[in-house]
Short mmCIF file of the C-alpha atoms (twelve columns), coordinates in Angstrom:
data_MODEL
# 
_entry.id   MODEL 
# 
loop_
_atom_site.group_PDB 
_atom_site.id 
_atom_site.type_symbol 
_atom_site.label_atom_id 
_atom_site.label_alt_id 
_atom_site.label_comp_id 
_atom_site.label_asym_id 
_atom_site.label_seq_id 
_atom_site.Cartn_x 
_atom_site.Cartn_y 
_atom_site.Cartn_z 
_atom_site.pdbx_PDB_model_num 
ATOM 1   C CA . UNK A 1   -64.173 2.309  65.559  1 
ATOM 2   C CA . UNK A 2   -62.248 5.363  67.021  1 
ATOM 3   C CA . UNK A 3   -59.072 3.460  67.547  1 
ATOM 4   C CA . UNK A 4   -59.233 2.802  63.583  1 
ATOM 5   C CA . UNK A 5   -59.434 6.241  62.717  1 
ATOM 6   C CA . UNK A 6   -56.848 7.205  65.185  1 
ATOM 7   C CA . UNK A 7   -54.787 4.671  63.542  1 
ATOM 8   C CA . UNK A 8   -55.311 5.905  59.911  1 
ATOM 9   C CA . UNK A 9   -54.760 9.637  60.746  1 
ATOM 10  C CA . UNK A 10  -51.307 8.686  62.511  1 
ATOM 11  C CA . UNK A 11  -50.180 6.613  59.430  1 
ATOM 12  C CA . UNK A 12  -51.102 9.458  57.228  1 
ATOM 13  C CA . UNK A 13  -49.186 11.931 58.995  1 
ATOM 14  C CA . UNK A 14  -46.233 9.352  59.343  1 
ATOM 15  C CA . UNK A 15  -46.654 8.926  55.464  1 
ATOM 16  C CA . UNK A 16  -46.750 12.603 54.555  1 
ATOM 17  C CA . UNK A 17  -43.571 13.014 56.673  1 
ATOM 18  C CA . UNK A 18  -41.633 10.252 54.859  1 
ATOM 19  C CA . UNK A 19  -42.948 11.802 51.435  1 
ATOM 20  C CA . UNK A 20  -41.429 15.057 52.497  1 
ATOM 21  C CA . UNK A 21  -38.337 13.447 53.502  1 
ATOM 22  C CA . UNK A 22  -37.970 11.541 50.205  1 
ATOM 23  C CA . UNK A 23  -38.651 14.440 48.364  1 
ATOM 24  C CA . UNK A 24  -36.045 16.363 50.105  1 
ATOM 25  C CA . UNK A 25  -33.234 13.624 49.570  1 
ATOM 26  C CA . UNK A 26  -34.314 13.716 45.806  1 
ATOM 27  C CA . UNK A 27  -33.505 17.410 45.696  1 
ATOM 28  C CA . UNK A 28  -30.286 17.010 47.273  1 
ATOM 29  C CA . UNK A 29  -29.287 14.150 44.942  1 
ATOM 30  C CA . UNK A 30  -30.093 15.958 41.902  1 
ATOM 31  C CA . UNK A 31  -28.356 19.214 43.270  1 
ATOM 32  C CA . UNK A 32  -25.247 17.032 43.841  1 
ATOM 33  C CA . UNK A 33  -25.438 15.708 40.388  1 
ATOM 34  C CA . UNK A 34  -25.440 19.169 38.924  1 
ATOM 35  C CA . UNK A 35  -22.628 20.121 41.003  1 
ATOM 36  C CA . UNK A 36  -20.726 17.024 39.846  1 
ATOM 37  C CA . UNK A 37  -21.245 17.810 36.153  1 
ATOM 38  C CA . UNK A 38  -19.980 21.346 35.498  1 
ATOM 39  C CA . UNK A 39  -19.921 22.850 32.090  1 
ATOM 40  C CA . UNK A 40  -16.962 21.625 30.010  1 
ATOM 41  C CA . UNK A 41  -15.319 24.849 30.286  1 
ATOM 42  C CA . UNK A 42  -15.740 25.234 34.021  1 
ATOM 43  C CA . UNK A 43  -12.339 24.020 34.888  1 
ATOM 44  C CA . UNK A 44  -9.874  24.495 31.750  1 
ATOM 45  C CA . UNK A 45  -7.440  21.679 31.043  1 
ATOM 46  C CA . UNK A 46  -3.963  21.263 29.511  1 
ATOM 47  C CA . UNK A 47  -3.813  19.606 26.069  1 
ATOM 48  C CA . UNK A 48  -0.953  17.976 24.088  1 
ATOM 49  C CA . UNK A 49  -0.447  18.771 20.489  1 
ATOM 50  C CA . UNK A 50  1.747   17.197 18.065  1 
ATOM 51  C CA . UNK A 51  2.912   18.933 14.899  1 
ATOM 52  C CA . UNK A 52  4.331   17.048 12.203  1 
ATOM 53  C CA . UNK A 53  5.342   17.946 8.459   1 
ATOM 54  C CA . UNK A 54  7.457   19.818 6.444   1 
ATOM 55  C CA . UNK A 55  9.004   23.518 6.613   1 
ATOM 56  C CA . UNK A 56  5.538   24.841 7.379   1 
ATOM 57  C CA . UNK A 57  5.574   23.102 10.608  1 
ATOM 58  C CA . UNK A 58  9.416   23.493 11.259  1 
ATOM 59  C CA . UNK A 59  8.875   27.189 10.738  1 
ATOM 60  C CA . UNK A 60  11.300  28.218 8.077   1 
ATOM 61  C CA . UNK A 61  10.613  32.087 7.424   1 
ATOM 62  C CA . UNK A 62  9.975   32.862 10.925  1 
ATOM 63  C CA . UNK A 63  12.677  35.281 12.002  1 
ATOM 64  C CA . UNK A 64  12.083  34.611 15.766  1 
ATOM 65  C CA . UNK A 65  12.746  31.007 15.260  1 
ATOM 66  C CA . UNK A 66  9.861   30.145 17.590  1 
ATOM 67  C CA . UNK A 67  8.145   27.480 15.237  1 
ATOM 68  C CA . UNK A 68  6.252   29.289 12.549  1 
ATOM 69  C CA . UNK A 69  2.328   29.274 13.023  1 
ATOM 70  C CA . UNK A 70  2.741   27.059 16.186  1 
ATOM 71  C CA . UNK A 71  3.261   29.998 19.040  1 
ATOM 72  C CA . UNK A 72  0.421   32.044 17.451  1 
ATOM 73  C CA . UNK A 73  -2.107  29.079 17.540  1 
ATOM 74  C CA . UNK A 74  -0.483  28.211 20.996  1 
ATOM 75  C CA . UNK A 75  -1.517  31.723 22.128  1 
ATOM 76  C CA . UNK A 76  -5.145  31.483 20.685  1 
ATOM 77  C CA . UNK A 77  -5.936  28.229 22.371  1 
ATOM 78  C CA . UNK A 78  -4.808  29.205 25.872  1 
ATOM 79  C CA . UNK A 79  -6.993  32.356 25.438  1 
ATOM 80  C CA . UNK A 80  -9.778  29.847 25.181  1 
ATOM 81  C CA . UNK A 81  -11.921 29.171 28.267  1 
ATOM 82  C CA . UNK A 82  -11.534 25.443 27.550  1 
ATOM 83  C CA . UNK A 83  -7.761  25.367 27.635  1 
ATOM 84  C CA . UNK A 84  -5.262  26.217 30.489  1 
ATOM 85  C CA . UNK A 85  -1.966  25.245 28.656  1 
ATOM 86  C CA . UNK A 86  -1.674  23.875 25.126  1 
ATOM 87  C CA . UNK A 87  1.730   21.924 25.063  1 
ATOM 88  C CA . UNK A 88  3.169   21.672 21.462  1 
ATOM 89  C CA . UNK A 89  5.801   19.267 20.139  1 
ATOM 90  C CA . UNK A 90  7.079   20.109 16.855  1 
ATOM 91  C CA . UNK A 91  8.391   17.298 14.624  1 
ATOM 92  C CA . UNK A 92  8.692   19.536 11.203  1 
ATOM 93  C CA . UNK A 93  11.558  18.953 8.724   1 
ATOM 94  C CA . UNK A 94  12.199  21.422 6.092   1 
ATOM 95  C CA . UNK A 95  11.820  19.554 2.773   1 
ATOM 96  C CA . UNK A 96  9.860   16.569 3.616   1 
ATOM 97  C CA . UNK A 97  7.335   14.978 1.360   1 
ATOM 98  C CA . UNK A 98  4.639   12.731 2.125   1 
ATOM 99  C CA . UNK A 99  6.500   9.538  1.616   1 
ATOM 100 C CA . UNK A 100 9.367   10.818 4.110   1 
ATOM 101 C CA . UNK A 101 6.808   11.990 6.599   1 
ATOM 102 C CA . UNK A 102 5.045   8.493  6.339   1 
ATOM 103 C CA . UNK A 103 8.566   6.810  7.200   1 
ATOM 104 C CA . UNK A 104 8.960   9.198  10.177  1 
ATOM 105 C CA . UNK A 105 5.920   8.782  11.732  1 
ATOM 106 C CA . UNK A 106 7.136   5.104  12.433  1 
ATOM 107 C CA . UNK A 107 9.830   6.538  14.678  1 
ATOM 108 C CA . UNK A 108 9.390   5.757  18.084  1 
ATOM 109 C CA . UNK A 109 9.438   9.342  19.452  1 
ATOM 110 C CA . UNK A 110 6.966   10.592 16.975  1 
ATOM 111 C CA . UNK A 111 4.750   7.526  17.462  1 
ATOM 112 C CA . UNK A 112 4.851   7.974  21.552  1 
ATOM 113 C CA . UNK A 113 4.154   11.647 21.106  1 
ATOM 114 C CA . UNK A 114 1.106   11.079 18.722  1 
ATOM 115 C CA . UNK A 115 -0.094  8.235  20.970  1 
ATOM 116 C CA . UNK A 116 -0.370  10.624 23.932  1 
ATOM 117 C CA . UNK A 117 -1.573  13.529 21.762  1 
ATOM 118 C CA . UNK A 118 -5.119  15.221 22.078  1 
ATOM 119 C CA . UNK A 119 -4.565  16.681 18.782  1 
ATOM 120 C CA . UNK A 120 -2.297  15.989 15.565  1 
ATOM 121 C CA . UNK A 121 -1.482  19.070 12.933  1 
ATOM 122 C CA . UNK A 122 -0.122  18.043 9.840   1 
ATOM 123 C CA . UNK A 123 1.706   20.447 6.910   1 
ATOM 124 C CA . UNK A 124 2.442   18.216 3.971   1 
ATOM 125 C CA . UNK A 125 2.111   18.266 0.077   1 
ATOM 126 C CA . UNK A 126 4.020   21.382 -0.887  1 
ATOM 127 C CA . UNK A 127 7.324   19.417 -1.453  1 
ATOM 128 C CA . UNK A 128 5.463   16.730 -3.422  1 
ATOM 129 C CA . UNK A 129 4.142   19.520 -5.787  1 
ATOM 130 C CA . UNK A 130 7.779   20.945 -5.913  1 
ATOM 131 C CA . UNK A 131 8.992   17.508 -7.022  1 
ATOM 132 C CA . UNK A 132 6.840   17.217 -9.921  1 
ATOM 133 C CA . UNK A 133 7.362   20.883 -10.843 1 
ATOM 134 C CA . UNK A 134 11.181  20.415 -11.024 1 
ATOM 135 C CA . UNK A 135 10.590  17.342 -13.135 1 
ATOM 136 C CA . UNK A 136 8.743   19.579 -15.652 1 
ATOM 137 C CA . UNK A 137 10.281  22.780 -15.518 1 
ATOM 138 C CA . UNK A 138 10.590  22.866 -19.236 1 
ATOM 139 C CA . UNK A 139 6.491   22.967 -19.601 1 
ATOM 140 C CA . UNK A 140 3.933   22.498 -16.846 1 
ATOM 141 C CA . UNK A 141 1.602   19.780 -17.989 1 
ATOM 142 C CA . UNK A 142 -1.264  19.573 -15.825 1 
ATOM 143 C CA . UNK A 143 -1.707  15.599 -16.495 1 
ATOM 144 C CA . UNK A 144 1.629   15.131 -14.805 1 
ATOM 145 C CA . UNK A 145 0.284   16.738 -11.663 1 
ATOM 146 C CA . UNK A 146 -2.863  14.884 -11.743 1 
ATOM 147 C CA . UNK A 147 -1.113  11.503 -11.890 1 
ATOM 148 C CA . UNK A 148 1.451   12.775 -8.996  1 
ATOM 149 C CA . UNK A 149 -1.745  13.804 -6.964  1 
ATOM 150 C CA . UNK A 150 -3.220  10.261 -6.794  1 
ATOM 151 C CA . UNK A 151 -0.053  8.921  -5.464  1 
ATOM 152 C CA . UNK A 152 -0.084  11.801 -2.981  1 
ATOM 153 C CA . UNK A 153 -3.812  10.794 -1.960  1 
ATOM 154 C CA . UNK A 154 -2.641  7.352  -1.298  1 
ATOM 155 C CA . UNK A 155 0.200   8.157  0.985   1 
ATOM 156 C CA . UNK A 156 -1.789  11.012 2.929   1 
ATOM 157 C CA . UNK A 157 -4.500  8.272  3.469   1 
ATOM 158 C CA . UNK A 158 -1.615  5.890  5.000   1 
ATOM 159 C CA . UNK A 159 -0.384  8.877  7.070   1 
ATOM 160 C CA . UNK A 160 -3.715  9.317  8.507   1 
ATOM 161 C CA . UNK A 161 -4.514  5.818  8.935   1 
ATOM 162 C CA . UNK A 162 -1.199  5.632  10.878  1 
ATOM 163 C CA . UNK A 163 -2.086  8.437  12.933  1 
ATOM 164 C CA . UNK A 164 -5.469  6.923  13.785  1 
ATOM 165 C CA . UNK A 165 -4.006  3.700  14.480  1 
ATOM 166 C CA . UNK A 166 -1.627  5.228  17.181  1 
ATOM 167 C CA . UNK A 167 -4.493  7.338  18.633  1 
ATOM 168 C CA . UNK A 168 -8.202  6.650  18.189  1 
ATOM 169 C CA . UNK A 169 -9.246  9.487  19.856  1 
ATOM 170 C CA . UNK A 170 -6.753  12.309 18.670  1 
ATOM 171 C CA . UNK A 171 -8.088  15.285 16.637  1 
ATOM 172 C CA . UNK A 172 -6.577  15.728 13.311  1 
ATOM 173 C CA . UNK A 173 -5.879  18.691 11.514  1 
ATOM 174 C CA . UNK A 174 -4.530  19.019 8.100   1 
ATOM 175 C CA . UNK A 175 -3.538  22.503 6.807   1 
ATOM 176 C CA . UNK A 176 -3.643  22.816 2.903   1 
ATOM 177 C CA . UNK A 177 -1.024  24.287 0.617   1 
ATOM 178 C CA . UNK A 178 -0.500  27.446 -1.264  1 
ATOM 179 C CA . UNK A 179 1.086   28.614 -4.347  1 
ATOM 180 C CA . UNK A 180 4.678   28.762 -3.585  1 
ATOM 181 C CA . UNK A 181 5.321   30.804 -6.775  1 
ATOM 182 C CA . UNK A 182 2.545   33.457 -6.128  1 
ATOM 183 C CA . UNK A 183 5.123   36.316 -5.982  1 
ATOM 184 C CA . UNK A 184 6.763   35.607 -9.372  1 
ATOM 185 C CA . UNK A 185 4.406   33.385 -11.217 1 
ATOM 186 C CA . UNK A 186 0.698   34.824 -10.143 1 
ATOM 187 C CA . UNK A 187 -0.134  34.947 -13.923 1 
ATOM 188 C CA . UNK A 188 0.324   31.271 -14.417 1 
ATOM 189 C CA . UNK A 189 -3.197  29.686 -14.268 1 
ATOM 190 C CA . UNK A 190 -2.117  26.253 -14.401 1 
ATOM 191 C CA . UNK A 191 -0.235  26.723 -11.145 1 
ATOM 192 C CA . UNK A 192 -3.389  27.758 -9.452  1 
ATOM 193 C CA . UNK A 193 -5.338  24.951 -11.040 1 
ATOM 194 C CA . UNK A 194 -2.486  22.652 -9.517  1 
ATOM 195 C CA . UNK A 195 -2.742  23.816 -5.895  1 
ATOM 196 C CA . UNK A 196 -6.654  23.813 -5.989  1 
ATOM 197 C CA . UNK A 197 -6.490  20.254 -7.170  1 
ATOM 198 C CA . UNK A 198 -3.971  19.196 -4.533  1 
ATOM 199 C CA . UNK A 199 -6.053  20.735 -1.762  1 
ATOM 200 C CA . UNK A 200 -9.150  19.131 -3.129  1 
ATOM 201 C CA . UNK A 201 -7.423  15.763 -3.019  1 
ATOM 202 C CA . UNK A 202 -6.473  16.406 0.806   1 
ATOM 203 C CA . UNK A 203 -9.787  17.577 1.568   1 
ATOM 204 C CA . UNK A 204 -11.309 14.290 0.341   1 
ATOM 205 C CA . UNK A 205 -9.062  12.208 2.156   1 
ATOM 206 C CA . UNK A 206 -9.480  13.683 5.335   1 
ATOM 207 C CA . UNK A 207 -13.450 13.949 5.119   1 
ATOM 208 C CA . UNK A 208 -13.384 10.209 5.631   1 
ATOM 209 C CA . UNK A 209 -12.014 10.299 9.053   1 
ATOM 210 C CA . UNK A 210 -13.923 11.099 12.181  1 
ATOM 211 C CA . UNK A 211 -12.654 13.938 14.451  1 
ATOM 212 C CA . UNK A 212 -10.593 15.270 11.648  1 
ATOM 213 C CA . UNK A 213 -10.587 18.632 9.480   1 
ATOM 214 C CA . UNK A 214 -9.175  20.239 6.454   1 
ATOM 215 C CA . UNK A 215 -7.820  23.960 6.752   1 
ATOM 216 C CA . UNK A 216 -7.641  25.730 3.556   1 
ATOM 217 C CA . UNK A 217 -4.762  28.504 3.416   1 
ATOM 218 C CA . UNK A 218 -4.320  29.222 -0.227  1 
ATOM 219 C CA . UNK A 219 -6.394  32.240 -0.399  1 
ATOM 220 C CA . UNK A 220 -4.651  33.899 2.408   1 
ATOM 221 C CA . UNK A 221 -1.628  34.439 0.087   1 
ATOM 222 C CA . UNK A 222 -3.795  35.294 -3.031  1 
ATOM 223 C CA . UNK A 223 -4.209  38.922 -3.887  1 
ATOM 224 C CA . UNK A 224 -3.023  40.110 -0.570  1 
ATOM 225 C CA . UNK A 225 -1.532  43.585 -0.376  1 
ATOM 226 C CA . UNK A 226 0.275   42.740 2.827   1 
ATOM 227 C CA . UNK A 227 3.588   40.975 2.530   1 
ATOM 228 C CA . UNK A 228 3.208   37.676 3.935   1 
ATOM 229 C CA . UNK A 229 6.279   36.027 2.447   1 
ATOM 230 C CA . UNK A 230 9.682   35.491 3.913   1 
ATOM 231 C CA . UNK A 231 12.769  37.070 2.006   1 
ATOM 232 C CA . UNK A 232 13.039  33.740 -0.167  1 
ATOM 233 C CA . UNK A 233 9.544   34.771 -1.510  1 
ATOM 234 C CA . UNK A 234 8.490   30.974 -0.821  1 
ATOM 235 C CA . UNK A 235 7.736   30.542 2.908   1 
ATOM 236 C CA . UNK A 236 5.665   32.405 5.127   1 
ATOM 237 C CA . UNK A 237 7.024   35.181 7.116   1 
ATOM 238 C CA . UNK A 238 6.060   35.900 10.780  1 
ATOM 239 C CA . UNK A 239 2.767   37.506 9.532   1 
ATOM 240 C CA . UNK A 240 1.853   34.873 7.176   1 
ATOM 241 C CA . UNK A 241 2.265   32.192 9.923   1 
ATOM 242 C CA . UNK A 242 0.185   34.376 11.961  1 
ATOM 243 C CA . UNK A 243 -2.471  34.445 9.683   1 
ATOM 244 C CA . UNK A 244 -2.336  30.830 9.139   1 
ATOM 245 C CA . UNK A 245 -2.698  30.198 12.859  1 
ATOM 246 C CA . UNK A 246 -5.704  32.642 12.965  1 
ATOM 247 C CA . UNK A 247 -7.346  30.673 10.162  1 
ATOM 248 C CA . UNK A 248 -6.660  27.219 11.912  1 
ATOM 249 C CA . UNK A 249 -7.984  28.166 15.060  1 
ATOM 250 C CA . UNK A 250 -11.099 29.696 13.234  1 
ATOM 251 C CA . UNK A 251 -11.777 26.090 11.500  1 
ATOM 252 C CA . UNK A 252 -11.483 24.535 14.974  1 
ATOM 253 C CA . UNK A 253 -14.013 26.713 16.608  1 
ATOM 254 C CA . UNK A 254 -16.391 26.370 13.660  1 
ATOM 255 C CA . UNK A 255 -16.238 22.802 13.518  1 
ATOM 256 C CA . UNK A 256 -16.248 22.642 17.511  1 
ATOM 257 C CA . UNK A 257 -13.091 20.038 17.103  1 
ATOM 258 C CA . UNK A 258 -11.645 21.685 20.285  1 
ATOM 259 C CA . UNK A 259 -14.786 21.238 22.230  1 
ATOM 260 C CA . UNK A 260 -15.322 17.719 21.224  1 
ATOM 261 C CA . UNK A 261 -11.882 16.668 22.529  1 
ATOM 262 C CA . UNK A 262 -13.288 17.282 26.049  1 
ATOM 263 C CA . UNK A 263 -16.785 15.594 25.644  1 
# 
């Protein structure tokens, strides 16, 4: 009997020692897991951004010829805890309409850049509006613009589909248009209505895609006492581009699009 009791006591001592060892091992494993999964902003990373579109992407009106809104947005991104370096590739071409951009997306250089991009930013639509305006200079007819907007929506959808086919994970940002005649024809209500309808069409199209957002900028140029237009009174000046960049970055933060790229 004494031998049995001694055996049981010895077994319990050994068992408690093993339990402590297992517990200690579990703690070390848990601690190791925490160390292996630091916060997403623990180590900032480099990202690749492709900018495509019209003169607003090319940066017409930027007297420093640095690329319009791009250097301002790049600076704000690199001030983020998430990003070390934001590498931009600018494929903006002055005068491009949506049909022309759709064709350019098929160029190998543009396709390759998008395939490897973390984010694609688009400016398009302003020249589509201008084309309709030129064809109706003798009298603005809203129905003409509505019809043109329907065609624009179809082409924009193709643009977005093409980008998504090239890169299923990339974030997509579409910058809206503003009234290009705000300086001279701010009293023409039809023009503001046309721009509003055009932006609504853009917003609807991009809403059907994941990891994508629409950034409105028309209000930036409305009733602003500060001069935001270049000397051609059509394109933004450097201050105008800076405000566009601030608006884009604000929406990136609000919609957490930047953060989602790191998940």
